[in-house]
N, CA, C, O and the ligand as a Tripos MOL2 file, in Angstrom:
@<TRIPOS>MOLECULE
protein
  245   243    62     0     0
PROTEIN
NO_CHARGES

@<TRIPOS>ATOM
      1 N          88.7340 -172.8630  129.8790 N.3       1 MET1
      2 CA         88.3170 -171.7200  129.0580 C.3       1 MET1
      3 C          89.2560 -171.5370  127.7940 C.2       1 MET1
      4 O          90.4840 -171.5690  127.8760 O.2       1 MET1
      5 N          88.5820 -171.3510  126.6650 N.am      2 ILE2
      6 CA         89.2390 -171.3230  125.3370 C.3       2 ILE2
      7 C          89.4340 -169.8440  125.0570 C.2       2 ILE2
      8 O          88.4630 -169.0900  125.0000 O.2       2 ILE2
      9 N          90.7020 -169.4160  124.8780 N.am      3 PHE3
     10 CA         90.8090 -168.1460  124.5200 C.3       3 PHE3
     11 C          91.6350 -168.0510  123.1260 C.2       3 PHE3
     12 O          92.8170 -168.3700  122.9950 O.2       3 PHE3
     13 N          90.8380 -167.5830  122.1800 N.am      4 SER4
     14 CA         91.4880 -167.3980  120.8440 C.3       4 SER4
     15 C          91.8310 -166.0430  120.4460 C.2       4 SER4
     16 O          90.9530 -165.2140  120.2080 O.2       4 SER4
     17 N          93.1260 -165.7730  120.3600 N.am      5 LYS5
     18 CA         93.4220 -164.5200  119.9200 C.3       5 LYS5
     19 C          93.5400 -164.2260  118.4160 C.2       5 LYS5
     20 O          94.3160 -164.8800  117.7200 O.2       5 LYS5
     21 N          92.8350 -163.3250  117.9520 N.am      6 LYS6
     22 CA         93.0290 -162.9880  116.4260 C.3       6 LYS6
     23 C          94.1480 -162.1680  116.2310 C.2       6 LYS6
     24 O          94.4920 -161.2800  117.0100 O.2       6 LYS6
     25 N          94.7340 -162.4800  115.1520 N.am      7 LYS7
     26 CA         95.8640 -161.7080  114.7280 C.3       7 LYS7
     27 C          95.4320 -160.6050  113.7880 C.2       7 LYS7
     28 O          94.7600 -160.8150  112.7790 O.2       7 LYS7
     29 N          95.8970 -159.3130  114.2130 N.am      8 GLU8
     30 CA         95.5180 -158.2940  113.1370 C.3       8 GLU8
     31 C          96.7900 -157.9470  112.4090 C.2       8 GLU8
     32 O          97.8820 -157.9560  112.9770 O.2       8 GLU8
     33 N          96.6270 -157.6430  111.1440 N.am      9 ILE9
     34 CA         97.8030 -157.2310  110.3760 C.3       9 ILE9
     35 C          97.3150 -155.9840  109.7590 C.2       9 ILE9
     36 O          96.2310 -155.9310  109.1770 O.2       9 ILE9
     37 N          98.1940 -154.8810  109.8980 N.am     10 VAL10
     38 CA         97.9360 -153.6700  109.3170 C.3      10 VAL10
     39 C          98.7200 -153.4410  108.1780 C.2      10 VAL10
     40 O          99.9440 -153.4740  108.3080 O.2      10 VAL10
     41 N          98.1500 -153.1820  106.9330 N.am     11 GLU11
     42 CA         98.9360 -153.0510  105.6170 C.3      11 GLU11
     43 C          98.8240 -151.5140  105.3380 C.2      11 GLU11
     44 O          97.7330 -150.9500  105.2490 O.2      11 GLU11
     45 N         100.0730 -150.8530  105.2010 N.am     12 PRO12
     46 CA         99.9970 -149.5510  104.8160 C.3      12 PRO12
     47 C          99.8410 -149.3790  103.4950 C.2      12 PRO12
     48 O         100.3860 -150.2020  102.7600 O.2      12 PRO12
     49 N          99.1830 -148.4420  102.9910 N.am     13 TYR13
     50 CA         99.0180 -147.9860  101.6230 C.3      13 TYR13
     51 C          99.2360 -146.5960  101.5790 C.2      13 TYR13
     52 O          99.1080 -145.8860  102.5760 O.2      13 TYR13
     53 N          99.6120 -146.1110  100.2940 N.am     14 SER14
     54 CA         99.6920 -144.6970   99.8560 C.3      14 SER14
     55 C          98.8280 -144.3900   98.6570 C.2      14 SER14
     56 O          98.8260 -145.1500   97.6880 O.2      14 SER14
     57 N          98.1000 -143.3040   98.6980 N.am     15 VAL15
     58 CA         97.3660 -142.8690   97.5510 C.3      15 VAL15
     59 C          98.0400 -141.7570   96.9910 C.2      15 VAL15
     60 O          98.4990 -140.8300   97.6580 O.2      15 VAL15
     61 N          98.0980 -141.8670   95.6820 N.am     16 GLU16
     62 CA         98.8750 -140.7790   94.7940 C.3      16 GLU16
     63 C          97.7710 -140.1790   93.8810 C.2      16 GLU16
     64 O          96.8210 -140.7650   93.3610 O.2      16 GLU16
     65 N          98.1040 -138.9460   93.8160 N.am     17 GLU17
     66 CA         97.1770 -138.1480   92.9550 C.3      17 GLU17
     67 C          98.0280 -137.1860   91.8800 C.2      17 GLU17
     68 O          98.9010 -136.3840   92.2110 O.2      17 GLU17
     69 N          97.6180 -137.4260   90.6580 N.am     18 CYS18
     70 CA         98.2150 -136.4380   89.5300 C.3      18 CYS18
     71 C          97.8430 -135.0870   89.6490 C.2      18 CYS18
     72 O          96.6570 -134.7640   89.5910 O.2      18 CYS18
     73 N          98.7880 -134.2290   89.8190 N.am     19 GLY19
     74 CA         98.6020 -132.7530   89.7840 C.3      19 GLY19
     75 C          97.9180 -132.2130   88.5370 C.2      19 GLY19
     76 O          97.3320 -131.1310   88.5330 O.2      19 GLY19
     77 N          97.9990 -132.8570   87.6870 N.am     20 SER20
     78 CA         97.3320 -132.2580   86.1740 C.3      20 SER20
     79 C          96.0390 -132.9410   85.9970 C.2      20 SER20
     80 O          95.0340 -132.2410   85.8760 O.2      20 SER20
     81 N          95.9400 -134.2850   85.9650 N.am     21 CYS21
     82 CA         94.6830 -134.7460   85.4280 C.3      21 CYS21
     83 C          93.8580 -135.3740   86.7840 C.2      21 CYS21
     84 O          92.7450 -135.8940   86.7100 O.2      21 CYS21
     85 N          94.5530 -135.2320   87.8860 N.am     22 LYS22
     86 CA         93.6580 -135.7770   89.0160 C.3      22 LYS22
     87 C          93.4210 -137.4280   89.0910 C.2      22 LYS22
     88 O          92.6580 -138.0190   89.8560 O.2      22 LYS22
     89 N          94.1710 -137.9180   88.2210 N.am     23 ALA23
     90 CA         94.1620 -139.4720   88.3840 C.3      23 ALA23
     91 C          94.6510 -139.9620   89.8220 C.2      23 ALA23
     92 O          95.5870 -139.4030   90.3940 O.2      23 ALA23
     93 N          94.0140 -140.9530   90.3240 N.am     24 ILE24
     94 CA         94.2900 -141.3760   91.6680 C.3      24 ILE24
     95 C          94.7740 -142.7830   91.4060 C.2      24 ILE24
     96 O          94.2380 -143.5550   90.6120 O.2      24 ILE24
     97 N          95.8650 -143.0540   92.1660 N.am     25 SER25
     98 CA         96.2900 -144.5630   92.1860 C.3      25 SER25
     99 C          96.6660 -144.9390   93.4870 C.2      25 SER25
    100 O          97.3150 -144.1480   94.1700 O.2      25 SER25
    101 N          96.3310 -146.0930   93.9380 N.am     26 LYS26
    102 CA         96.5250 -146.5660   95.1870 C.3      26 LYS26
    103 C          97.6120 -147.6300   95.0240 C.2      26 LYS26
    104 O          97.5890 -148.4190   94.0800 O.2      26 LYS26
    105 N          98.6760 -147.6360   96.0700 N.am     27 ARG27
    106 CA         99.6720 -148.6830   95.8650 C.3      27 ARG27
    107 C         100.2530 -148.8530   97.3780 C.2      27 ARG27
    108 O          99.9810 -148.0390   98.2600 O.2      27 ARG27
    109 N         101.1040 -150.0240   97.5940 N.am     28 LYS28
    110 CA        101.4480 -150.2970   98.8420 C.3      28 LYS28
    111 C         102.5200 -149.2060   99.2420 C.2      28 LYS28
    112 O         103.3630 -148.7260   98.4850 O.2      28 LYS28
    113 N         102.3350 -148.9180  100.5200 N.am     29 PHE29
    114 CA        103.2670 -147.8570  101.0010 C.3      29 PHE29
    115 C         104.7640 -148.2210  101.0400 C.2      29 PHE29
    116 O         105.2110 -149.2970  101.4360 O.2      29 PHE29
    117 N         105.5360 -147.0890  100.5350 N.am     30 LYS30
    118 CA        106.8510 -147.4500  100.4520 C.3      30 LYS30
    119 C         107.6950 -146.6630  101.4490 C.2      30 LYS30
    120 O         107.4090 -145.4960  101.7170 O.2      30 LYS30
    121 N         108.7470 -147.3020  102.0070 N.am     31 GLU31
    122 CA        109.5400 -146.5660  102.8730 C.3      31 GLU31
    123 C         109.7820 -145.1220  102.5300 C.2      31 GLU31
    124 O         110.1620 -144.7820  101.4100 O.2      31 GLU31
    125 N         109.5510 -144.2600  103.5330 N.am     32 GLY32
    126 CA        109.9910 -142.6200  103.0930 C.3      32 GLY32
    127 C         108.8840 -141.9090  102.3560 C.2      32 GLY32
    128 O         109.0460 -140.7490  101.9750 O.2      32 GLY32
    129 N         107.6780 -142.6210  102.1300 N.am     33 ASP33
    130 CA        106.3880 -141.9970  101.7610 C.3      33 ASP33
    131 C         105.9900 -140.9280  102.6830 C.2      33 ASP33
    132 O         106.1880 -141.1530  103.8770 O.2      33 ASP33
    133 N         105.4960 -139.8730  102.3700 N.am     34 TYR34
    134 CA        104.8890 -138.7520  103.2560 C.3      34 TYR34
    135 C         103.9070 -138.0640  102.3280 C.2      34 TYR34
    136 O         103.9580 -138.0670  101.0980 O.2      34 TYR34
    137 N         102.9910 -137.4670  103.1100 N.am     35 ILE35
    138 CA        101.8370 -136.4870  102.4070 C.3      35 ILE35
    139 C         102.5690 -135.3670  101.4700 C.2      35 ILE35
    140 O         103.4340 -134.6380  101.9550 O.2      35 ILE35
    141 N         102.2400 -135.2850  100.3250 N.am     36 PHE36
    142 CA        102.6020 -134.3640   99.4040 C.3      36 PHE36
    143 C         104.0930 -134.5280   98.8180 C.2      36 PHE36
    144 O         104.6890 -133.6380   98.2120 O.2      36 PHE36
    145 N         104.5420 -135.6750   99.0690 N.am     37 LYS37
    146 CA        105.7830 -136.1720   98.4410 C.3      37 LYS37
    147 C         105.5180 -136.2390   97.0840 C.2      37 LYS37
    148 O         104.4390 -136.7030   96.7130 O.2      37 LYS37
    149 N         106.5110 -135.7640   96.1220 N.am     38 SER38
    150 CA        106.4440 -135.9680   94.6580 C.3      38 SER38
    151 C         106.9190 -137.3860   94.3250 C.2      38 SER38
    152 O         107.9940 -137.7500   94.8010 O.2      38 SER38
    153 N         106.2110 -138.2230   93.5470 N.am     39 THR39
    154 CA        106.4900 -139.4380   93.1310 C.3      39 THR39
    155 C         106.8400 -139.6420   91.8470 C.2      39 THR39
    156 O         107.7660 -138.9940   91.3590 O.2      39 THR39
    157 N         106.1560 -140.5600   91.1340 N.am     40 ASP40
    158 CA        106.4060 -140.7330   89.7050 C.3      40 ASP40
    159 C         105.6090 -139.8840   88.8180 C.2      40 ASP40
    160 O         104.8360 -139.0410   89.2720 O.2      40 ASP40
    161 N         105.7860 -140.0950   87.4970 N.am     41 LYS41
    162 CA        105.1200 -139.3080   86.6060 C.3      41 LYS41
    163 C         103.8270 -140.0430   86.3490 C.2      41 LYS41
    164 O         103.7660 -141.2690   86.4430 O.2      41 LYS41
    165 N         102.8500 -139.3300   86.0400 N.am     42 CYS42
    166 CA        101.3900 -139.9860   85.7300 C.3      42 CYS42
    167 C         101.5910 -140.7780   84.5250 C.2      42 CYS42
    168 O         102.3640 -140.3880   83.6500 O.2      42 CYS42
    169 N         100.9230 -141.9000   84.4240 N.am     43 SER43
    170 CA        101.1390 -142.8650   83.4420 C.3      43 SER43
    171 C         100.1880 -142.2630   82.2840 C.2      43 SER43
    172 O         100.4580 -142.5560   81.1200 O.2      43 SER43
    173 N          99.1010 -141.4410   82.5610 N.am     44 SER44
    174 CA         98.2920 -140.9910   81.3660 C.3      44 SER44
    175 C          98.5170 -139.5720   80.9050 C.2      44 SER44
    176 O          98.1680 -139.2630   79.7650 O.2      44 SER44
    177 N          99.0130 -138.7850   81.6170 N.am     45 CYS45
    178 CA         99.3610 -137.3460   81.1820 C.3      45 CYS45
    179 C         100.8790 -136.9370   81.3200 C.2      45 CYS45
    180 O         101.3570 -135.9320   80.7950 O.2      45 CYS45
    181 N         101.5960 -137.8700   82.1150 N.am     46 ASN46
    182 CA        102.9550 -137.4840   82.2590 C.3      46 ASN46
    183 C         103.1010 -136.2550   83.3250 C.2      46 ASN46
    184 O         104.1890 -135.7220   83.5390 O.2      46 ASN46
    185 N         101.9380 -135.8770   83.9450 N.am     47 GLY47
    186 CA        102.2340 -135.0010   85.1800 C.3      47 GLY47
    187 C         102.8170 -135.4850   86.2960 C.2      47 GLY47
    188 O         103.2760 -136.6270   86.3130 O.2      47 GLY47
    189 N         102.8610 -134.7310   87.2760 N.am     48 GLN48
    190 CA        103.6440 -135.0900   88.6340 C.3      48 GLN48
    191 C         102.6530 -135.5740   89.4310 C.2      48 GLN48
    192 O         101.6100 -134.9580   89.6510 O.2      48 GLN48
    193 N         102.9650 -136.8220   89.9500 N.am     49 MET49
    194 CA        101.9800 -137.4190   91.0390 C.3      49 MET49
    195 C         102.5400 -137.0880   92.3040 C.2      49 MET49
    196 O         103.7530 -137.0450   92.5100 O.2      49 MET49
    197 N         101.5520 -136.8260   93.2600 N.am     50 LEU50
    198 CA        102.0000 -136.5780   94.6780 C.3      50 LEU50
    199 C         101.2700 -137.5260   95.6840 C.2      50 LEU50
    200 O         100.1150 -137.8790   95.4460 O.2      50 LEU50
    201 N         101.8950 -137.9190   96.7480 N.am     51 VAL51
    202 CA        101.1860 -138.7590   97.7230 C.3      51 VAL51
    203 C         100.2610 -137.8510   98.4280 C.2      51 VAL51
    204 O         100.6860 -136.8940   99.0760 O.2      51 VAL51
    205 N          98.9930 -138.1300   98.3170 N.am     52 VAL52
    206 CA         97.8290 -137.4230   99.0850 C.3      52 VAL52
    207 C          97.4560 -138.0770  100.1750 C.2      52 VAL52
    208 O          96.8650 -137.3890  101.0070 O.2      52 VAL52
    209 N          97.6470 -139.3690  100.4630 N.am     53 LYS53
    210 CA         97.0980 -139.9510  101.6370 C.3      53 LYS53
    211 C          98.0220 -141.0980  101.8980 C.2      53 LYS53
    212 O          98.5970 -141.7200  101.0040 O.2      53 LYS53
    213 N          98.1350 -141.3500  103.2270 N.am     54 VAL54
    214 CA         98.7640 -142.6200  103.6290 C.3      54 VAL54
    215 C          97.8520 -143.1360  104.7560 C.2      54 VAL54
    216 O          97.5870 -142.4460  105.7400 O.2      54 VAL54
    217 N          97.3450 -144.4940  104.5470 N.am     55 PHE55
    218 CA         96.4760 -145.0150  105.5030 C.3      55 PHE55
    219 C          96.7470 -146.5190  105.6770 C.2      55 PHE55
    220 O          97.2960 -147.0770  104.7270 O.2      55 PHE55
    221 N          96.4460 -147.2260  106.7250 N.am     56 GLY56
    222 CA         96.4890 -148.5600  106.9940 C.3      56 GLY56
    223 C          95.1570 -149.2980  106.8640 C.2      56 GLY56
    224 O          94.1180 -148.8550  107.3560 O.2      56 GLY56
    225 N          95.2320 -150.4090  106.2000 N.am     57 GLU57
    226 CA         94.0620 -151.3050  106.2120 C.3      57 GLU57
    227 C          94.4430 -152.5480  107.1720 C.2      57 GLU57
    228 O          95.5260 -153.1310  107.1600 O.2      57 GLU57
    229 N          93.3580 -152.8330  107.9930 N.am     58 VAL58
    230 CA         93.5550 -153.8350  108.9660 C.3      58 VAL58
    231 C          93.0050 -155.1520  108.3970 C.2      58 VAL58
    232 O          91.8470 -155.1320  107.9800 O.2      58 VAL58
    233 N          93.6590 -156.2150  108.3370 N.am     59 PHE59
    234 CA         93.2670 -157.5850  107.8370 C.3      59 PHE59
    235 C          93.3100 -158.4110  109.2000 C.2      59 PHE59
    236 O          94.1750 -158.2250  110.0570 O.2      59 PHE59
    237 N          92.3640 -159.2690  109.2960 N.am     60 LYS60
    238 CA         92.0550 -160.2140  110.4930 C.3      60 LYS60
    239 C          92.2820 -161.6700  109.8630 C.2      60 LYS60
    240 O          91.6390 -162.0410  108.8820 O.2      60 LYS60
    241 N          93.1550 -162.3960  110.4400 N.am     61 GLU61
    242 CA         93.3360 -163.6370  110.2000 C.3      61 GLU61
    243 C          92.4810 -164.5770  110.7660 C.2      61 GLU61
    244 O          92.6460 -165.7760  110.5410 O.2      61 GLU61
    245 ZN         97.8130 -137.2030   85.0260 Zn       62 ZN62
@<TRIPOS>BOND
     1     1     2 1
     2     2     3 1
     3     3     4 2
     4     3     5 am
     5     5     6 1
     6     6     7 1
     7     7     8 2
     8     7     9 am
     9     9    10 1
    10    10    11 1
    11    11    12 2
    12    11    13 am
    13    13    14 1
    14    14    15 1
    15    15    16 2
    16    15    17 am
    17    17    18 1
    18    18    19 1
    19    19    20 2
    20    19    21 am
    21    21    22 1
    22    22    23 1
    23    23    24 2
    24    23    25 am
    25    25    26 1
    26    26    27 1
    27    27    28 2
    28    27    29 am
    29    29    30 1
    30    30    31 1
    31    31    32 2
    32    31    33 am
    33    33    34 1
    34    34    35 1
    35    35    36 2
    36    35    37 am
    37    37    38 1
    38    38    39 1
    39    39    40 2
    40    39    41 am
    41    41    42 1
    42    42    43 1
    43    43    44 2
    44    43    45 am
    45    45    46 1
    46    46    47 1
    47    47    48 2
    48    47    49 am
    49    49    50 1
    50    50    51 1
    51    51    52 2
    52    51    53 am
    53    53    54 1
    54    54    55 1
    55    55    56 2
    56    55    57 am
    57    57    58 1
    58    58    59 1
    59    59    60 2
    60    59    61 am
    61    61    62 1
    62    62    63 1
    63    63    64 2
    64    63    65 am
    65    65    66 1
    66    66    67 1
    67    67    68 2
    68    67    69 am
    69    69    70 1
    70    70    71 1
    71    71    72 2
    72    71    73 am
    73    73    74 1
    74    74    75 1
    75    75    76 2
    76    75    77 am
    77    77    78 1
    78    78    79 1
    79    79    80 2
    80    79    81 am
    81    81    82 1
    82    82    83 1
    83    83    84 2
    84    83    85 am
    85    85    86 1
    86    86    87 1
    87    87    88 2
    88    87    89 am
    89    89    90 1
    90    90    91 1
    91    91    92 2
    92    91    93 am
    93    93    94 1
    94    94    95 1
    95    95    96 2
    96    95    97 am
    97    97    98 1
    98    98    99 1
    99    99   100 2
   100    99   101 am
   101   101   102 1
   102   102   103 1
   103   103   104 2
   104   103   105 am
   105   105   106 1
   106   106   107 1
   107   107   108 2
   108   107   109 am
   109   109   110 1
   110   110   111 1
   111   111   112 2
   112   111   113 am
   113   113   114 1
   114   114   115 1
   115   115   116 2
   116   115   117 am
   117   117   118 1
   118   118   119 1
   119   119   120 2
   120   119   121 am
   121   121   122 1
   122   122   123 1
   123   123   124 2
   124   123   125 am
   125   125   126 1
   126   126   127 1
   127   127   128 2
   128   127   129 am
   129   129   130 1
   130   130   131 1
   131   131   132 2
   132   131   133 am
   133   133   134 1
   134   134   135 1
   135   135   136 2
   136   135   137 am
   137   137   138 1
   138   138   139 1
   139   139   140 2
   140   139   141 am
   141   141   142 1
   142   142   143 1
   143   143   144 2
   144   143   145 am
   145   145   146 1
   146   146   147 1
   147   147   148 2
   148   147   149 am
   149   149   150 1
   150   150   151 1
   151   151   152 2
   152   151   153 am
   153   153   154 1
   154   154   155 1
   155   155   156 2
   156   155   157 am
   157   157   158 1
   158   158   159 1
   159   159   160 2
   160   159   161 am
   161   161   162 1
   162   162   163 1
   163   163   164 2
   164   163   165 am
   165   165   166 1
   166   166   167 1
   167   167   168 2
   168   167   169 am
   169   169   170 1
   170   170   171 1
   171   171   172 2
   172   171   173 am
   173   173   174 1
   174   174   175 1
   175   175   176 2
   176   175   177 am
   177   177   178 1
   178   178   179 1
   179   179   180 2
   180   179   181 am
   181   181   182 1
   182   182   183 1
   183   183   184 2
   184   183   185 am
   185   185   186 1
   186   186   187 1
   187   187   188 2
   188   187   189 am
   189   189   190 1
   190   190   191 1
   191   191   192 2
   192   191   193 am
   193   193   194 1
   194   194   195 1
   195   195   196 2
   196   195   197 am
   197   197   198 1
   198   198   199 1
   199   199   200 2
   200   199   201 am
   201   201   202 1
   202   202   203 1
   203   203   204 2
   204   203   205 am
   205   205   206 1
   206   206   207 1
   207   207   208 2
   208   207   209 am
   209   209   210 1
   210   210   211 1
   211   211   212 2
   212   211   213 am
   213   213   214 1
   214   214   215 1
   215   215   216 2
   216   215   217 am
   217   217   218 1
   218   218   219 1
   219   219   220 2
   220   219   221 am
   221   221   222 1
   222   222   223 1
   223   223   224 2
   224   223   225 am
   225   225   226 1
   226   226   227 1
   227   227   228 2
   228   227   229 am
   229   229   230 1
   230   230   231 1
   231   231   232 2
   232   231   233 am
   233   233   234 1
   234   234   235 1
   235   235   236 2
   236   235   237 am
   237   237   238 1
   238   238   239 1
   239   239   240 2
   240   239   241 am
   241   241   242 1
   242   242   243 1
   243   243   244 2
@<TRIPOS>SUBSTRUCTURE
     1 MET1         2 RESIDUE 1 A MET
     2 ILE2         6 RESIDUE 1 A ILE
     3 PHE3        10 RESIDUE 1 A PHE
     4 SER4        14 RESIDUE 1 A SER
     5 LYS5        18 RESIDUE 1 A LYS
     6 LYS6        22 RESIDUE 1 A LYS
     7 LYS7        26 RESIDUE 1 A LYS
     8 GLU8        30 RESIDUE 1 A GLU
     9 ILE9        34 RESIDUE 1 A ILE
    10 VAL10       38 RESIDUE 1 A VAL
    11 GLU11       42 RESIDUE 1 A GLU
    12 PRO12       46 RESIDUE 1 A PRO
    13 TYR13       50 RESIDUE 1 A TYR
    14 SER14       54 RESIDUE 1 A SER
    15 VAL15       58 RESIDUE 1 A VAL
    16 GLU16       62 RESIDUE 1 A GLU
    17 GLU17       66 RESIDUE 1 A GLU
    18 CYS18       70 RESIDUE 1 A CYS
    19 GLY19       74 RESIDUE 1 A GLY
    20 SER20       78 RESIDUE 1 A SER
    21 CYS21       82 RESIDUE 1 A CYS
    22 LYS22       86 RESIDUE 1 A LYS
    23 ALA23       90 RESIDUE 1 A ALA
    24 ILE24       94 RESIDUE 1 A ILE
    25 SER25       98 RESIDUE 1 A SER
    26 LYS26      102 RESIDUE 1 A LYS
    27 ARG27      106 RESIDUE 1 A ARG
    28 LYS28      110 RESIDUE 1 A LYS
    29 PHE29      114 RESIDUE 1 A PHE
    30 LYS30      118 RESIDUE 1 A LYS
    31 GLU31      122 RESIDUE 1 A GLU
    32 GLY32      126 RESIDUE 1 A GLY
    33 ASP33      130 RESIDUE 1 A ASP
    34 TYR34      134 RESIDUE 1 A TYR
    35 ILE35      138 RESIDUE 1 A ILE
    36 PHE36      142 RESIDUE 1 A PHE
    37 LYS37      146 RESIDUE 1 A LYS
    38 SER38      150 RESIDUE 1 A SER
    39 THR39      154 RESIDUE 1 A THR
    40 ASP40      158 RESIDUE 1 A ASP
    41 LYS41      162 RESIDUE 1 A LYS
    42 CYS42      166 RESIDUE 1 A CYS
    43 SER43      170 RESIDUE 1 A SER
    44 SER44      174 RESIDUE 1 A SER
    45 CYS45      178 RESIDUE 1 A CYS
    46 ASN46      182 RESIDUE 1 A ASN
    47 GLY47      186 RESIDUE 1 A GLY
    48 GLN48      190 RESIDUE 1 A GLN
    49 MET49      194 RESIDUE 1 A MET
    50 LEU50      198 RESIDUE 1 A LEU
    51 VAL51      202 RESIDUE 1 A VAL
    52 VAL52      206 RESIDUE 1 A VAL
    53 LYS53      210 RESIDUE 1 A LYS
    54 VAL54      214 RESIDUE 1 A VAL
    55 PHE55      218 RESIDUE 1 A PHE
    56 GLY56      222 RESIDUE 1 A GLY
    57 GLU57      226 RESIDUE 1 A GLU
    58 VAL58      230 RESIDUE 1 A VAL
    59 PHE59      234 RESIDUE 1 A PHE
    60 LYS60      238 RESIDUE 1 A LYS
    61 GLU61      242 RESIDUE 1 A GLU
    62 ZN62       245 GROUP 0 **** ****
């Protein structure tokens, strides 16, 4: 019997949204991220970015 086990890797991501222009940016999750955490300034309008979503994407090898 051949048993092959697929390895699953979950890569966590954070989605940030600008409070002013609503620009969305997705980036890799950083330690300490949580929903509604204030992060960087928006690159287009200099508004305050907030983490609006944290999710994991599953990759199979
Ligand atoms: Zn903005």
